[in-house]
N, C-alpha and C positions, 0 to 999 in steps of 0.2 A: 451917920449916916457909913451907910453898907461900903467899904471899897472893893466891894468880892462886888457889888451891880454894874454893869457898864451903864444901866442907863437911870442917870439920877435927874432926880425935878430941881429944879434950876430955883425953889427959894433954899430946898434940900445946900446947895452947890454952894451957892451964895452966903448961907453960915458955917460953911463946913470947907470954903476957898483953900484953906492953908492942907487941909485936909488933902483936897484935889490936885492941889495943886504937886504937895510929894509925892502922892500915885503916880503921876504923870511923869515926874523927872527923874523919880528915885526908880522903879516899879514899870517905867514908860509902859503905862495903863491909857488904852482909849477911853473915854467915857464922852455917852452921848447924853447933850443937856435935854431933861423932855420938862416940854410944857400938858398937862392932863393927859398922859399917856404917852404922845404925839412925838417922837424926838427932832428937838430944833436946829439943833449946833451941837459940833463932836469938838473937846479938850483935847487935845496930840500932844503927841513930845514934838519944840520942839525942831526936829532937825525933818519930822517928818513933815512938818507946817513950811518948813525953809523948802524943801525935796517941789510942796506943790506950786508958792511963788515961783519958781526956776524954769516948773513947765509950761510955768504961763495962766497961772490961777487956778480955781478949783475946777474949771471944766475940763479944761486941757486934759486935767491930772486926774479927773474920771472917765474921760474917755480914751489913756494910753490905759490906764486899770484894767477897762472893760475891754479890752484886746488882748491881755493875759493871761484872764480869769477864761475869758469867753461869755460874758454878759451880754444879753440884749440890747 
């Protein structure tokens, strides 16, 4: 597993879950789990995940962030 790549195939991530966990926890990296090159999910530091929950879940978090970055 190449921890420098933010896109990680699901099978590789599964086989290297300890490395993935360490990179997220210690280095505060965000990784996207991919299937056939398509991003399917993200692994994020716990404080970011907790903030997403506090604002009402992923859809609410996306709406808030889009306002701040000027995304459509």
